[in-house]
PDB file of N, CA, C and O in Angstrom:
ATOM      1  N   UNK A   1      33.154 -13.481  11.146  1.00  0.00           N
ATOM      2  CA  UNK A   1      31.861 -13.379  11.704  1.00  0.00           C
ATOM      3  C   UNK A   1      30.920 -12.693  10.663  1.00  0.00           C
ATOM      4  O   UNK A   1      31.358 -11.796   9.943  1.00  0.00           O
ATOM      5  N   UNK A   2      29.616 -13.122  10.586  1.00  0.00           N
ATOM      6  CA  UNK A   2      28.679 -12.463   9.657  1.00  0.00           C
ATOM      7  C   UNK A   2      28.329 -11.052  10.230  1.00  0.00           C
ATOM      8  O   UNK A   2      28.330 -10.693  11.407  1.00  0.00           O
ATOM      9  N   UNK A   3      28.017 -10.310   9.052  1.00  0.00           N
ATOM     10  CA  UNK A   3      27.645  -8.876   9.353  1.00  0.00           C
ATOM     11  C   UNK A   3      26.268  -8.857  10.165  1.00  0.00           C
ATOM     12  O   UNK A   3      25.438  -9.750   9.992  1.00  0.00           O
ATOM     13  N   UNK A   4      26.069  -7.845  11.021  1.00  0.00           N
ATOM     14  CA  UNK A   4      24.687  -7.818  11.788  1.00  0.00           C
ATOM     15  C   UNK A   4      23.612  -7.591  10.819  1.00  0.00           C
ATOM     16  O   UNK A   4      23.727  -6.949   9.775  1.00  0.00           O
ATOM     17  N   UNK A   5      22.569  -8.166  11.250  1.00  0.00           N
ATOM     18  CA  UNK A   5      21.289  -7.873  10.552  1.00  0.00           C
ATOM     19  C   UNK A   5      20.525  -7.003  11.268  1.00  0.00           C
ATOM     20  O   UNK A   5      20.294  -7.159  12.467  1.00  0.00           O
ATOM     21  N   UNK A   6      20.058  -5.965  10.518  1.00  0.00           N
ATOM     22  CA  UNK A   6      19.187  -4.839  11.095  1.00  0.00           C
ATOM     23  C   UNK A   6      17.743  -4.935  10.537  1.00  0.00           C
ATOM     24  O   UNK A   6      17.466  -4.931   9.337  1.00  0.00           O
ATOM     25  N   UNK A   7      16.867  -5.020  11.551  1.00  0.00           N
ATOM     26  CA  UNK A   7      15.406  -5.209  11.221  1.00  0.00           C
ATOM     27  C   UNK A   7      14.670  -3.845  11.343  1.00  0.00           C
ATOM     28  O   UNK A   7      14.713  -3.242  12.416  1.00  0.00           O
ATOM     29  N   UNK A   8      14.064  -3.392  10.386  1.00  0.00           N
ATOM     30  CA  UNK A   8      13.317  -2.167  10.339  1.00  0.00           C
ATOM     31  C   UNK A   8      11.829  -2.394  10.473  1.00  0.00           C
ATOM     32  O   UNK A   8      11.356  -3.501  10.219  1.00  0.00           O
ATOM     33  N   UNK A   9      11.067  -1.370  10.868  1.00  0.00           N
ATOM     34  CA  UNK A   9       9.598  -1.530  10.749  1.00  0.00           C
ATOM     35  C   UNK A   9       9.197  -1.285   9.238  1.00  0.00           C
ATOM     36  O   UNK A   9       9.857  -0.520   8.535  1.00  0.00           O
ATOM     37  N   UNK A  10       8.212  -1.890   8.817  1.00  0.00           N
ATOM     38  CA  UNK A  10       7.634  -1.739   7.454  1.00  0.00           C
ATOM     39  C   UNK A  10       7.131  -0.402   7.346  1.00  0.00           C
ATOM     40  O   UNK A  10       6.683   0.076   8.388  1.00  0.00           O
ATOM     41  N   UNK A  11       7.107   0.333   6.273  1.00  0.00           N
ATOM     42  CA  UNK A  11       6.601   1.761   6.110  1.00  0.00           C
ATOM     43  C   UNK A  11       5.094   1.546   6.218  1.00  0.00           C
ATOM     44  O   UNK A  11       4.504   0.491   5.988  1.00  0.00           O
ATOM     45  N   UNK A  12       4.509   2.825   6.640  1.00  0.00           N
ATOM     46  CA  UNK A  12       3.130   2.820   6.629  1.00  0.00           C
ATOM     47  C   UNK A  12       2.505   2.650   5.274  1.00  0.00           C
ATOM     48  O   UNK A  12       3.013   3.259   4.332  1.00  0.00           O
ATOM     49  N   UNK A  13       1.425   1.862   5.070  1.00  0.00           N
ATOM     50  CA  UNK A  13       0.833   1.882   3.795  1.00  0.00           C
ATOM     51  C   UNK A  13       0.125   3.181   3.469  1.00  0.00           C
ATOM     52  O   UNK A  13      -0.439   3.823   4.355  1.00  0.00           O
ATOM     53  N   UNK A  14       0.151   3.567   2.223  1.00  0.00           N
ATOM     54  CA  UNK A  14      -0.416   4.743   1.716  1.00  0.00           C
ATOM     55  C   UNK A  14      -2.020   4.815   2.287  1.00  0.00           C
ATOM     56  O   UNK A  14      -2.742   3.819   2.348  1.00  0.00           O
ATOM     57  N   UNK A  15      -2.393   6.044   2.650  1.00  0.00           N
ATOM     58  CA  UNK A  15      -3.816   6.168   3.102  1.00  0.00           C
ATOM     59  C   UNK A  15      -4.616   6.614   1.945  1.00  0.00           C
ATOM     60  O   UNK A  15      -4.175   7.506   1.221  1.00  0.00           O
ATOM     61  N   UNK A  16      -5.935   5.976   1.682  1.00  0.00           N
ATOM     62  CA  UNK A  16      -6.597   6.282   0.635  1.00  0.00           C
ATOM     63  C   UNK A  16      -7.318   7.627   0.864  1.00  0.00           C
ATOM     64  O   UNK A  16      -7.549   7.977   2.021  1.00  0.00           O
ATOM     65  N   UNK A  17      -7.674   8.375  -0.146  1.00  0.00           N
ATOM     66  CA  UNK A  17      -8.433   9.548   0.038  1.00  0.00           C
ATOM     67  C   UNK A  17      -9.916   9.305   0.276  1.00  0.00           C
ATOM     68  O   UNK A  17     -10.547   8.644  -0.548  1.00  0.00           O
ATOM     69  N   UNK A  18     -10.435   9.741   1.224  1.00  0.00           N
ATOM     70  CA  UNK A  18     -11.808   9.548   1.686  1.00  0.00           C
ATOM     71  C   UNK A  18     -12.696  10.132   0.564  1.00  0.00           C
ATOM     72  O   UNK A  18     -12.498  11.201  -0.013  1.00  0.00           O
ATOM     73  N   UNK A  19     -13.810   9.173   0.323  1.00  0.00           N
ATOM     74  CA  UNK A  19     -14.766   9.562  -0.722  1.00  0.00           C
ATOM     75  C   UNK A  19     -14.275   9.186  -2.240  1.00  0.00           C
ATOM     76  O   UNK A  19     -14.947   9.506  -3.220  1.00  0.00           O
ATOM     77  N   UNK A  20     -13.008   8.460  -2.336  1.00  0.00           N
ATOM     78  CA  UNK A  20     -12.645   8.301  -3.668  1.00  0.00           C
ATOM     79  C   UNK A  20     -12.922   6.885  -3.974  1.00  0.00           C
ATOM     80  O   UNK A  20     -12.395   6.000  -3.299  1.00  0.00           O
ATOM     81  N   UNK A  21     -13.776   6.599  -5.024  1.00  0.00           N
ATOM     82  CA  UNK A  21     -14.219   5.147  -5.376  1.00  0.00           C
ATOM     83  C   UNK A  21     -12.950   4.294  -5.818  1.00  0.00           C
ATOM     84  O   UNK A  21     -12.894   3.089  -5.575  1.00  0.00           O
ATOM     85  N   UNK A  22     -11.927   4.982  -6.484  1.00  0.00           N
ATOM     86  CA  UNK A  22     -10.826   4.152  -6.983  1.00  0.00           C
ATOM     87  C   UNK A  22      -9.955   3.836  -5.754  1.00  0.00           C
ATOM     88  O   UNK A  22      -9.407   2.734  -5.753  1.00  0.00           O
ATOM     89  N   UNK A  23      -9.768   4.604  -4.776  1.00  0.00           N
ATOM     90  CA  UNK A  23      -9.062   4.341  -3.692  1.00  0.00           C
ATOM     91  C   UNK A  23      -9.728   3.356  -2.840  1.00  0.00           C
ATOM     92  O   UNK A  23      -8.994   2.554  -2.263  1.00  0.00           O
ATOM     93  N   UNK A  24     -11.040   3.276  -2.654  1.00  0.00           N
ATOM     94  CA  UNK A  24     -11.792   2.257  -1.940  1.00  0.00           C
ATOM     95  C   UNK A  24     -11.647   0.804  -2.634  1.00  0.00           C
ATOM     96  O   UNK A  24     -11.500  -0.221  -1.970  1.00  0.00           O
ATOM     97  N   UNK A  25     -11.703   0.830  -3.955  1.00  0.00           N
ATOM     98  CA  UNK A  25     -11.579  -0.365  -4.714  1.00  0.00           C
ATOM     99  C   UNK A  25     -10.074  -0.872  -4.475  1.00  0.00           C
ATOM    100  O   UNK A  25      -9.890  -2.082  -4.339  1.00  0.00           O
ATOM    101  N   UNK A  26      -9.071  -0.042  -4.423  1.00  0.00           N
ATOM    102  CA  UNK A  26      -7.715  -0.450  -4.184  1.00  0.00           C
ATOM    103  C   UNK A  26      -7.576  -1.065  -2.968  1.00  0.00           C
ATOM    104  O   UNK A  26      -7.038  -2.166  -2.851  1.00  0.00           O
ATOM    105  N   UNK A  27      -8.091  -0.334  -1.909  1.00  0.00           N
ATOM    106  CA  UNK A  27      -8.111  -0.827  -0.473  1.00  0.00           C
ATOM    107  C   UNK A  27      -8.644  -2.226  -0.370  1.00  0.00           C
ATOM    108  O   UNK A  27      -8.052  -3.084   0.286  1.00  0.00           O
ATOM    109  N   UNK A  28      -9.811  -2.468  -1.046  1.00  0.00           N
ATOM    110  CA  UNK A  28     -10.475  -3.749  -1.073  1.00  0.00           C
ATOM    111  C   UNK A  28      -9.493  -4.837  -1.728  1.00  0.00           C
ATOM    112  O   UNK A  28      -9.461  -5.990  -1.298  1.00  0.00           O
ATOM    113  N   UNK A  29      -8.783  -4.445  -2.678  1.00  0.00           N
ATOM    114  CA  UNK A  29      -7.874  -5.430  -3.340  1.00  0.00           C
ATOM    115  C   UNK A  29      -6.560  -5.576  -2.552  1.00  0.00           C
ATOM    116  O   UNK A  29      -5.859  -6.580  -2.682  1.00  0.00           O
ATOM    117  N   UNK A  30      -6.252  -4.600  -1.764  1.00  0.00           N
ATOM    118  CA  UNK A  30      -4.977  -4.845  -0.819  1.00  0.00           C
ATOM    119  C   UNK A  30      -5.433  -5.775   0.281  1.00  0.00           C
ATOM    120  O   UNK A  30      -4.667  -6.648   0.688  1.00  0.00           O
ATOM    121  N   UNK A  31      -6.718  -5.620   0.810  1.00  0.00           N
ATOM    122  CA  UNK A  31      -7.114  -6.421   1.920  1.00  0.00           C
ATOM    123  C   UNK A  31      -7.191  -7.839   1.586  1.00  0.00           C
ATOM    124  O   UNK A  31      -6.729  -8.710   2.323  1.00  0.00           O
ATOM    125  N   UNK A  32      -7.820  -8.091   0.392  1.00  0.00           N
ATOM    126  CA  UNK A  32      -7.825  -9.507  -0.205  1.00  0.00           C
ATOM    127  C   UNK A  32      -6.489 -10.073  -0.385  1.00  0.00           C
ATOM    128  O   UNK A  32      -6.293 -11.228  -0.008  1.00  0.00           O
ATOM    129  N   UNK A  33      -5.620  -9.444  -0.877  1.00  0.00           N
ATOM    130  CA  UNK A  33      -4.295  -9.845  -1.229  1.00  0.00           C
ATOM    131  C   UNK A  33      -3.628 -10.175   0.211  1.00  0.00           C
ATOM    132  O   UNK A  33      -3.008 -11.228   0.359  1.00  0.00           O
ATOM    133  N   UNK A  34      -3.768  -9.278   1.228  1.00  0.00           N
ATOM    134  CA  UNK A  34      -3.218  -9.486   2.515  1.00  0.00           C
ATOM    135  C   UNK A  34      -3.770 -10.827   3.155  1.00  0.00           C
ATOM    136  O   UNK A  34      -3.008 -11.633   3.689  1.00  0.00           O
ATOM    137  N   UNK A  35      -5.032 -11.004   3.076  1.00  0.00           N
ATOM    138  CA  UNK A  35      -5.645 -12.214   3.736  1.00  0.00           C
ATOM    139  C   UNK A  35      -5.117 -13.424   2.972  1.00  0.00           C
ATOM    140  O   UNK A  35      -4.996 -14.490   3.575  1.00  0.00           O
ATOM    141  N   UNK A  36      -4.783 -13.321   1.631  1.00  0.00           N
ATOM    142  CA  UNK A  36      -4.423 -14.625   0.939  1.00  0.00           C
ATOM    143  C   UNK A  36      -2.840 -14.645   1.049  1.00  0.00           C
ATOM    144  O   UNK A  36      -2.257 -15.591   0.519  1.00  0.00           O
ATOM    145  N   UNK A  37      -2.113 -13.673   1.696  1.00  0.00           N
ATOM    146  CA  UNK A  37      -0.694 -13.859   1.904  1.00  0.00           C
ATOM    147  C   UNK A  37       0.031 -13.438   0.776  1.00  0.00           C
ATOM    148  O   UNK A  37       1.228 -13.717   0.718  1.00  0.00           O
ATOM    149  N   UNK A  38      -0.571 -12.740  -0.231  1.00  0.00           N
ATOM    150  CA  UNK A  38       0.051 -12.416  -1.479  1.00  0.00           C
ATOM    151  C   UNK A  38       0.626 -11.084  -1.394  1.00  0.00           C
ATOM    152  O   UNK A  38       0.101 -10.116  -1.945  1.00  0.00           O
ATOM    153  N   UNK A  39       1.890 -11.008  -0.590  1.00  0.00           N
ATOM    154  CA  UNK A  39       2.512  -9.773  -0.261  1.00  0.00           C
ATOM    155  C   UNK A  39       3.055  -8.930  -1.558  1.00  0.00           C
ATOM    156  O   UNK A  39       3.188  -7.708  -1.488  1.00  0.00           O
ATOM    157  N   UNK A  40       3.331  -9.605  -2.640  1.00  0.00           N
ATOM    158  CA  UNK A  40       3.758  -8.897  -3.830  1.00  0.00           C
ATOM    159  C   UNK A  40       2.620  -8.040  -4.201  1.00  0.00           C
ATOM    160  O   UNK A  40       2.771  -6.841  -4.435  1.00  0.00           O
ATOM    161  N   UNK A  41       1.501  -8.631  -4.258  1.00  0.00           N
ATOM    162  CA  UNK A  41       0.241  -7.784  -4.691  1.00  0.00           C
ATOM    163  C   UNK A  41       0.046  -6.832  -3.758  1.00  0.00           C
ATOM    164  O   UNK A  41      -0.203  -5.713  -4.206  1.00  0.00           O
ATOM    165  N   UNK A  42       0.095  -6.979  -2.391  1.00  0.00           N
ATOM    166  CA  UNK A  42      -0.125  -6.060  -1.368  1.00  0.00           C
ATOM    167  C   UNK A  42       0.753  -4.661  -1.726  1.00  0.00           C
ATOM    168  O   UNK A  42       0.292  -3.521  -1.674  1.00  0.00           O
ATOM    169  N   UNK A  43       2.087  -5.018  -2.091  1.00  0.00           N
ATOM    170  CA  UNK A  43       2.932  -4.132  -2.400  1.00  0.00           C
ATOM    171  C   UNK A  43       2.702  -3.268  -3.698  1.00  0.00           C
ATOM    172  O   UNK A  43       2.907  -2.058  -3.790  1.00  0.00           O
ATOM    173  N   UNK A  44       2.250  -4.091  -4.660  1.00  0.00           N
ATOM    174  CA  UNK A  44       1.803  -3.496  -5.959  1.00  0.00           C
ATOM    175  C   UNK A  44       0.587  -2.578  -5.789  1.00  0.00           C
ATOM    176  O   UNK A  44       0.519  -1.503  -6.386  1.00  0.00           O
ATOM    177  N   UNK A  45      -0.298  -2.986  -5.026  1.00  0.00           N
ATOM    178  CA  UNK A  45      -1.549  -2.117  -4.647  1.00  0.00           C
ATOM    179  C   UNK A  45      -1.144  -0.822  -3.853  1.00  0.00           C
ATOM    180  O   UNK A  45      -1.690   0.254  -4.098  1.00  0.00           O
ATOM    181  N   UNK A  46      -0.224  -0.950  -2.950  1.00  0.00           N
ATOM    182  CA  UNK A  46       0.286   0.187  -2.254  1.00  0.00           C
ATOM    183  C   UNK A  46       0.841   1.175  -3.040  1.00  0.00           C
ATOM    184  O   UNK A  46       0.612   2.370  -2.854  1.00  0.00           O
ATOM    185  N   UNK A  47       1.649   0.689  -4.016  1.00  0.00           N
ATOM    186  CA  UNK A  47       2.333   1.633  -5.048  1.00  0.00           C
ATOM    187  C   UNK A  47       1.252   2.368  -5.808  1.00  0.00           C
ATOM    188  O   UNK A  47       1.323   3.571  -6.058  1.00  0.00           O
ATOM    189  N   UNK A  48       0.235   1.575  -6.167  1.00  0.00           N
ATOM    190  CA  UNK A  48      -0.880   2.100  -7.115  1.00  0.00           C
ATOM    191  C   UNK A  48      -1.754   3.189  -6.292  1.00  0.00           C
ATOM    192  O   UNK A  48      -2.185   4.202  -6.843  1.00  0.00           O
ATOM    193  N   UNK A  49      -1.956   2.920  -5.049  1.00  0.00           N
ATOM    194  CA  UNK A  49      -2.628   3.815  -4.174  1.00  0.00           C
ATOM    195  C   UNK A  49      -1.900   5.164  -4.062  1.00  0.00           C
ATOM    196  O   UNK A  49      -2.471   6.248  -4.180  1.00  0.00           O
ATOM    197  N   UNK A  50      -0.544   4.994  -3.817  1.00  0.00           N
ATOM    198  CA  UNK A  50       0.419   6.137  -3.711  1.00  0.00           C
ATOM    199  C   UNK A  50       0.438   6.969  -4.915  1.00  0.00           C
ATOM    200  O   UNK A  50       0.396   8.198  -4.856  1.00  0.00           O
ATOM    201  N   UNK A  51       0.496   6.359  -5.915  1.00  0.00           N
ATOM    202  CA  UNK A  51       0.587   7.161  -7.328  1.00  0.00           C
ATOM    203  C   UNK A  51      -0.810   7.754  -7.701  1.00  0.00           C
ATOM    204  O   UNK A  51      -0.890   8.785  -8.369  1.00  0.00           O
ATOM    205  N   UNK A  52      -1.867   7.102  -7.268  1.00  0.00           N
ATOM    206  CA  UNK A  52      -3.224   7.569  -7.628  1.00  0.00           C
ATOM    207  C   UNK A  52      -3.311   8.924  -6.719  1.00  0.00           C
ATOM    208  O   UNK A  52      -3.704   9.974  -7.227  1.00  0.00           O
ATOM    209  N   UNK A  53      -2.960   8.852  -5.471  1.00  0.00           N
ATOM    210  CA  UNK A  53      -3.090  10.057  -4.669  1.00  0.00           C
ATOM    211  C   UNK A  53      -2.151  11.131  -5.053  1.00  0.00           C
ATOM    212  O   UNK A  53      -2.441  12.315  -4.875  1.00  0.00           O
ATOM    213  N   UNK A  54      -0.956  10.723  -5.610  1.00  0.00           N
ATOM    214  CA  UNK A  54       0.092  11.732  -5.891  1.00  0.00           C
ATOM    215  C   UNK A  54      -0.423  12.603  -7.182  1.00  0.00           C
ATOM    216  O   UNK A  54      -0.038  13.758  -7.365  1.00  0.00           O
ATOM    217  N   UNK A  55      -1.303  11.951  -8.024  1.00  0.00           N
ATOM    218  CA  UNK A  55      -1.737  12.610  -9.097  1.00  0.00           C
ATOM    219  C   UNK A  55      -2.891  13.556  -8.886  1.00  0.00           C
ATOM    220  O   UNK A  55      -3.280  14.308  -9.779  1.00  0.00           O
ATOM    221  N   UNK A  56      -3.429  13.501  -7.685  1.00  0.00           N
ATOM    222  CA  UNK A  56      -4.689  14.236  -7.381  1.00  0.00           C
ATOM    223  C   UNK A  56      -4.207  15.567  -6.737  1.00  0.00           C
ATOM    224  O   UNK A  56      -3.221  15.592  -6.000  1.00  0.00           O
ATOM    225  N   UNK A  57      -4.935  16.669  -7.041  1.00  0.00           N
ATOM    226  CA  UNK A  57      -4.660  17.972  -6.377  1.00  0.00           C
ATOM    227  C   UNK A  57      -5.864  18.162  -5.458  1.00  0.00           C
ATOM    228  O   UNK A  57      -7.026  18.254  -5.855  1.00  0.00           O
ATOM    229  N   UNK A  58      -5.472  18.210  -4.216  1.00  0.00           N
ATOM    230  CA  UNK A  58      -6.530  18.554  -3.146  1.00  0.00           C
ATOM    231  C   UNK A  58      -6.309  19.906  -2.647  1.00  0.00           C
ATOM    232  O   UNK A  58      -5.155  20.319  -2.539  1.00  0.00           O
ATOM    233  N   UNK A  59      -7.465  20.749  -2.282  1.00  0.00           N
ATOM    234  CA  UNK A  59      -7.444  21.914  -1.765  1.00  0.00           C
ATOM    235  C   UNK A  59      -7.543  22.005  -0.375  1.00  0.00           C
ATOM    236  O   UNK A  59      -7.528  23.107   0.175  1.00  0.00           O
TER     237      UNK A  59
END
C-alpha cells in the first residue's frame, strides 16, 4: 500500500511594508505572475519581499 499523502495549507505570503515603493512594485509583480499562473515567479517574488523586509530595521 502507498504511503499516505498529507496536504498542508500554503504559507501566508510575506506582507509588504506600508509606504515602501519597492514592496509595492514587488506586490504588483506578484499579482501579475499569479494572474498568469506563473507560480514559480510568485514564489520568487515572495522570497524577494521577505528578504527585502528582513533587511529593513523598523522602529
